[in-house]
Each structure stands twice: as C-alpha cells, then as structure tokens.
BALODO-883050 format. One line per field, with one value per atom (N, C-alpha, C, O, CB): residue number from 1; residue in three letters; chain; atom name; x, y, z. Coordinates in Angstrom, 3 decimals, padded with zeros to 6 digits. Glycine has a CB too. Layout:
BEGIN
k = (NUM ...)
r = (ALA ...)
c = (A ...)
a = (CA ...)
east = (X ...)
north = (Y ...)
up = (Z ...)
# end
This chain:
BEGIN
k = (1 1 1 1 1 2 2 2 2 2 3 3 3 3 3 4 4 4 4 4 5 5 5 5 5 6 6 6 6 6 7 7 7 7 7 8 8 8 8 8 9 9 9 9 9 10 10 10 10 10 11 11 11 11 11 12 12 12 12 12 13 13 13 13 13 14 14 14 14 14 15 15 15 15 15 16 16 16 16 16 17 17 17 17 17 18 18 18 18 18 19 19 19 19 19 20 20 20 20 20 21 21 21 21 21 22 22 22 22 22 23 23 23 23 23 24 24 24 24 24 25 25 25 25 25 26 26 26 26 26 27 27 27 27 27 28 28 28 28 28 29 29 29 29 29 30 30 30 30 30 31 31 31 31 31 32 32 32 32 32 33 33 33 33 33 34 34 34 34 34 35 35 35 35 35 36 36 36 36 36 37 37 37 37 37 38 38 38 38 38 39 39 39 39 39 40 40 40 40 40 41 41 41 41 41 42 42 42 42 42 43 43 43 43 43 44 44 44 44 44 45 45 45 45 45 46 46 46 46 46 47 47 47 47 47 48 48 48 48 48 49 49 49 49 49 50 50 50 50 50 51 51 51 51 51 52 52 52 52 52 53 53 53 53 53 54 54 54 54 54 55 55 55 55 55 56 56 56 56 56)
r = (MET MET MET MET MET GLU GLU GLU GLU GLU PHE PHE PHE PHE PHE THR THR THR THR THR HIS HIS HIS HIS HIS GLU GLU GLU GLU GLU THR THR THR THR THR LEU LEU LEU LEU LEU VAL VAL VAL VAL VAL ALA ALA ALA ALA ALA PHE PHE PHE PHE PHE SER SER SER SER SER LYS LYS LYS LYS LYS THR THR THR THR THR PHE PHE PHE PHE PHE GLY GLY GLY GLY GLY LEU LEU LEU LEU LEU PHE PHE PHE PHE PHE TYR TYR TYR TYR TYR LEU LEU LEU LEU LEU ILE ILE ILE ILE ILE ALA ALA ALA ALA ALA LEU LEU LEU LEU LEU SER SER SER SER SER ILE ILE ILE ILE ILE GLY GLY GLY GLY GLY VAL VAL VAL VAL VAL LEU LEU LEU LEU LEU ILE ILE ILE ILE ILE TYR TYR TYR TYR TYR ALA ALA ALA ALA ALA TYR TYR TYR TYR TYR ARG ARG ARG ARG ARG PRO PRO PRO PRO PRO LYS LYS LYS LYS LYS ASN ASN ASN ASN ASN LYS LYS LYS LYS LYS GLU GLU GLU GLU GLU ARG ARG ARG ARG ARG PHE PHE PHE PHE PHE GLU GLU GLU GLU GLU ARG ARG ARG ARG ARG ALA ALA ALA ALA ALA ALA ALA ALA ALA ALA THR THR THR THR THR SER SER SER SER SER ILE ILE ILE ILE ILE PHE PHE PHE PHE PHE GLY GLY GLY GLY GLY ASN ASN ASN ASN ASN GLU GLU GLU GLU GLU ASP ASP ASP ASP ASP ARG ARG ARG ARG ARG PRO PRO PRO PRO PRO CYS CYS CYS CYS CYS ARG ARG ARG ARG ARG)
c = (A A A A A A A A A A A A A A A A A A A A A A A A A A A A A A A A A A A A A A A A A A A A A A A A A A A A A A A A A A A A A A A A A A A A A A A A A A A A A A A A A A A A A A A A A A A A A A A A A A A A A A A A A A A A A A A A A A A A A A A A A A A A A A A A A A A A A A A A A A A A A A A A A A A A A A A A A A A A A A A A A A A A A A A A A A A A A A A A A A A A A A A A A A A A A A A A A A A A A A A A A A A A A A A A A A A A A A A A A A A A A A A A A A A A A A A A A A A A A A A A A A A A A A A A A A A A A A A A A A A A A A A A A A A A A A A A A A A A A A A A)
a = (N CA C O CB N CA C O CB N CA C O CB N CA C O CB N CA C O CB N CA C O CB N CA C O CB N CA C O CB N CA C O CB N CA C O CB N CA C O CB N CA C O CB N CA C O CB N CA C O CB N CA C O CB N CA C O CB N CA C O CB N CA C O CB N CA C O CB N CA C O CB N CA C O CB N CA C O CB N CA C O CB N CA C O CB N CA C O CB N CA C O CB N CA C O CB N CA C O CB N CA C O CB N CA C O CB N CA C O CB N CA C O CB N CA C O CB N CA C O CB N CA C O CB N CA C O CB N CA C O CB N CA C O CB N CA C O CB N CA C O CB N CA C O CB N CA C O CB N CA C O CB N CA C O CB N CA C O CB N CA C O CB N CA C O CB N CA C O CB N CA C O CB N CA C O CB N CA C O CB N CA C O CB N CA C O CB N CA C O CB N CA C O CB N CA C O CB)
east = (-094.071 -094.003 -094.269 -093.649 -092.624 -095.183 -095.573 -094.799 -094.727 -097.090 -094.232 -093.489 -094.389 -094.788 -092.194 -094.695 -095.466 -094.516 -093.325 -096.544 -095.058 -094.249 -093.682 -092.516 -095.078 -094.487 -094.031 -092.906 -091.979 -095.187 -092.985 -091.935 -090.625 -089.570 -092.352 -090.675 -089.464 -088.880 -087.660 -089.757 -089.730 -089.242 -088.566 -087.500 -090.397 -089.164 -088.564 -087.230 -086.273 -089.525 -087.161 -085.905 -084.834 -083.693 -086.125 -085.181 -084.180 -083.706 -082.532 -084.747 -084.582 -084.151 -083.217 -082.206 -085.371 -083.539 -082.700 -081.350 -080.311 -083.399 -081.360 -080.117 -079.275 -078.059 -080.409 -079.905 -079.186 -078.548 -077.429 -080.121 -079.236 -078.686 -077.450 -076.415 -079.733 -077.543 -076.388 -075.251 -074.081 -076.795 -075.581 -074.563 -073.795 -072.565 -075.201 -074.494 -073.825 -073.025 -071.961 -074.838 -073.504 -072.746 -071.463 -070.398 -073.595 -071.550 -070.358 -069.378 -068.168 -070.752 -069.877 -069.015 -068.315 -067.129 -069.828 -069.026 -068.428 -067.348 -066.294 -069.500 -067.599 -066.593 -065.366 -064.236 -067.179 -065.581 -064.459 -063.617 -062.388 -064.967 -064.260 -063.526 -062.757 -061.616 -064.492 -063.344 -062.645 -061.441 -060.384 -063.601 -061.596 -060.465 -059.346 -058.174 -060.913 -059.694 -058.679 -057.978 -056.758 -059.312 -058.744 -058.165 -057.278 -056.315 -059.269 -057.576 -056.816 -055.794 -055.245 -057.755 -055.530 -054.474 -053.121 -052.857 -054.519 -052.261 -050.939 -050.116 -049.246 -050.175 -050.383 -049.645 -049.873 -048.983 -050.045 -051.037 -051.373 -050.966 -051.149 -052.844 -050.429 -050.117 -049.126 -049.331 -049.564 -048.061 -047.046 -047.628 -047.331 -045.844 -048.437 -049.046 -049.947 -049.916 -049.846 -050.746 -051.651 -050.889 -051.257 -052.661 -049.837 -049.036 -048.339 -048.258 -047.998 -047.838 -047.193 -048.210 -047.888 -046.548 -049.410 -050.446 -050.875 -051.192 -051.656 -050.886 -051.296 -050.269 -050.626 -051.526 -048.996 -047.958 -047.444 -046.527 -046.806 -047.988 -047.473 -047.748 -047.051 -048.079 -048.735 -049.018 -048.019 -047.987 -050.434 -047.214 -046.230 -044.858 -043.851 -046.141 -044.832 -043.578 -042.689 -042.999 -043.856 -041.602 -040.648 -041.016 -040.262 -039.257 -042.100 -042.510 -043.304 -044.526 -043.351 -042.635 -043.319 -043.185 -043.378 -042.777 -042.854 -042.759 -043.963 -044.561 -041.449 -044.324 -045.423 -045.017 -043.841 -045.840 -045.975 -045.708 -045.457 -046.074 -046.895 -044.553 -044.283 -044.583 -044.423 -042.837)
north = (-037.488 -036.158 -035.143 -035.176 -035.906 -034.264 -033.262 -031.965 -031.465 -033.005 -031.441 -030.181 -029.037 -028.945 -030.221 -028.182 -026.992 -025.819 -025.917 -026.700 -024.728 -023.525 -023.069 -022.681 -022.401 -023.110 -022.679 -023.554 -023.059 -022.686 -024.850 -025.775 -025.472 -025.454 -027.235 -025.235 -024.924 -023.576 -023.427 -024.932 -022.601 -021.289 -021.403 -020.824 -020.269 -022.133 -022.309 -023.050 -022.693 -023.072 -024.071 -024.809 -023.916 -023.929 -026.031 -023.140 -022.295 -021.179 -020.811 -021.697 -020.640 -019.616 -020.220 -019.612 -018.972 -021.388 -022.045 -022.423 -022.185 -023.289 -023.010 -023.385 -022.149 -022.171 -024.150 -021.080 -019.838 -019.251 -018.741 -018.822 -019.315 -018.799 -019.583 -018.992 -018.854 -020.905 -021.721 -021.595 -021.642 -023.182 -021.434 -021.237 -019.944 -019.939 -021.217 -018.853 -017.579 -017.584 -016.969 -016.457 -018.256 -018.366 -019.150 -018.748 -019.044 -020.256 -021.065 -020.289 -020.367 -022.388 -019.552 -018.751 -017.655 -017.402 -018.135 -017.010 -015.966 -016.531 -015.918 -015.276 -017.683 -018.324 -018.698 -018.539 -019.579 -019.191 -019.531 -018.320 -018.401 -020.184 -017.200 -015.970 -015.471 -015.030 -014.876 -015.531 -015.101 -015.985 -015.487 -015.113 -017.285 -018.194 -017.886 -017.867 -019.681 -017.645 -017.317 -016.005 -015.901 -017.234 -015.014 -013.692 -013.669 -012.904 -012.666 -014.476 -014.436 -015.555 -015.760 -014.494 -016.280 -017.305 -016.624 -015.677 -018.241 -017.074 -016.453 -016.558 -015.723 -017.093 -017.562 -017.749 -016.593 -016.273 -019.064 -015.968 -014.894 -013.509 -012.533 -014.908 -013.395 -012.088 -011.319 -010.137 -012.245 -011.977 -011.300 -010.837 -009.733 -012.230 -011.658 -011.298 -010.077 -009.184 -012.475 -010.031 -008.908 -007.635 -006.550 -009.235 -007.756 -006.570 -006.027 -004.812 -006.902 -006.904 -006.469 -005.778 -004.763 -007.672 -006.297 -005.683 -004.331 -003.417 -006.612 -004.196 -002.938 -001.840 -000.666 -003.134 -002.211 -001.193 -001.093 -000.313 -001.488 -001.836 -001.832 -000.518 -000.200 -002.975 000.250 001.516 002.597 003.661 001.979 002.344 003.314 003.026 002.979 003.311 002.837 002.519 003.734 004.803 001.938 003.573 004.665 005.532 006.441 004.108 005.288 006.054 007.282 007.307 005.176 008.287 009.473 010.627 011.787 009.885 010.309 011.307 011.190 010.120 011.149 012.276 012.186 011.324 011.264 013.592 010.669 009.832 010.719 011.775 008.858 010.293 011.048 010.201 010.647 011.533)
up = (-011.501 -010.927 -012.032 -013.095 -010.249 -011.760 -012.739 -012.504 -011.381 -012.676 -013.565 -013.466 -013.902 -015.063 -014.330 -012.964 -013.296 -013.442 -013.144 -012.220 -013.899 -014.072 -012.737 -012.659 -014.710 -011.697 -010.375 -009.845 -009.203 -009.396 -010.112 -009.672 -010.382 -009.747 -009.929 -011.679 -012.431 -012.022 -011.952 -013.923 -011.755 -011.318 -009.961 -009.752 -011.256 -009.044 -007.720 -007.819 -007.132 -006.792 -008.662 -008.850 -009.447 -008.985 -009.747 -010.466 -011.117 -010.188 -010.226 -012.407 -009.365 -008.400 -007.358 -007.007 -007.706 -006.869 -005.874 -006.470 -005.855 -005.319 -007.665 -008.329 -008.619 -008.430 -009.629 -009.072 -009.361 -008.119 -008.181 -009.980 -006.997 -005.746 -005.344 -005.034 -004.629 -005.345 -004.961 -005.965 -005.583 -004.824 -007.248 -008.274 -008.027 -008.088 -009.669 -007.749 -007.512 -006.219 -006.158 -007.481 -005.193 -003.945 -004.186 -003.718 -002.842 -004.905 -005.190 -006.065 -005.852 -005.880 -007.030 -007.891 -007.088 -007.297 -009.037 -006.182 -005.348 -004.439 -004.272 -004.511 -003.856 -003.003 -003.827 -003.365 -002.312 -005.037 -005.912 -006.270 -006.280 -007.175 -006.564 -006.884 -005.665 -005.802 -007.386 -004.499 -003.282 -002.986 -002.598 -002.091 -003.165 -002.937 -003.930 -003.553 -003.066 -005.187 -006.190 -005.856 -005.976 -007.582 -005.441 -005.186 -003.944 -003.898 -005.037 -002.955 -001.705 -001.571 -000.488 -000.550 -002.648 -002.585 -002.483 -003.225 -003.832 -001.591 -001.466 -002.752 -003.000 -000.322 -003.555 -004.796 -005.771 -006.560 -005.447 -005.731 -006.665 -006.175 -006.901 -006.935 -004.984 -004.418 -005.282 -005.561 -003.014 -005.705 -006.513 -007.850 -008.305 -006.752 -008.468 -009.748 -009.605 -010.451 -010.307 -008.547 -008.346 -007.990 -008.440 -007.255 -007.191 -006.864 -008.104 -008.284 -005.779 -008.954 -010.196 -011.101 -011.717 -010.930 -011.193 -012.020 -011.457 -012.219 -012.130 -010.139 -009.522 -009.742 -009.839 -008.037 -009.822 -009.983 -011.415 -011.673 -009.055 -012.335 -013.705 -014.426 -015.390 -014.489 -013.993 -014.666 -014.271 -014.889 -014.348 -013.264 -012.816 -013.429 -012.723 -011.291 -014.729 -015.413 -015.548 -015.022 -016.781 -016.238 -016.450 -017.642 -017.992 -016.642 -018.245 -019.429 -019.003 -019.151 -020.394 -018.482 -018.017 -019.014 -018.652 -016.661 -020.272 -021.322 -022.237 -022.341 -022.119 -022.901 -023.875 -025.065 -025.421 -024.359 -025.666 -026.838 -028.058 -028.197 -027.105 -028.939 -030.177 -031.359 -032.495 -030.240)
# end
C-alpha cells in the first residue's frame, strides 16, 4: 500500500476529529460527575472569603 500525501492528510484529519470528540466527551464526563460537585462549588465560592480588608 502506497502512502501519498493526500492519504496521510485524510488520515490525520479523521484521527484528529475522533481524538477531539473523545477528548470533549472525557472532559464533559469529568465535569458532570457527581463526585466533583463539591470540589467545583468550593472553587466557585472560594473567592468570597472573609478577607474583605485591603492588604497592608
């Protein structure tokens, strides 16, 4: 089987598409796991600490 430039470009585009789809699904699964809910809520509210005074 001979590999031409067009064949390699088509393979890399197809592989890249499936790679990005799989990566996106992995990120969505990680973000919506119930186990991570507490961690994300804590990170979202961590900037609202009790330090409401100017730094000296």
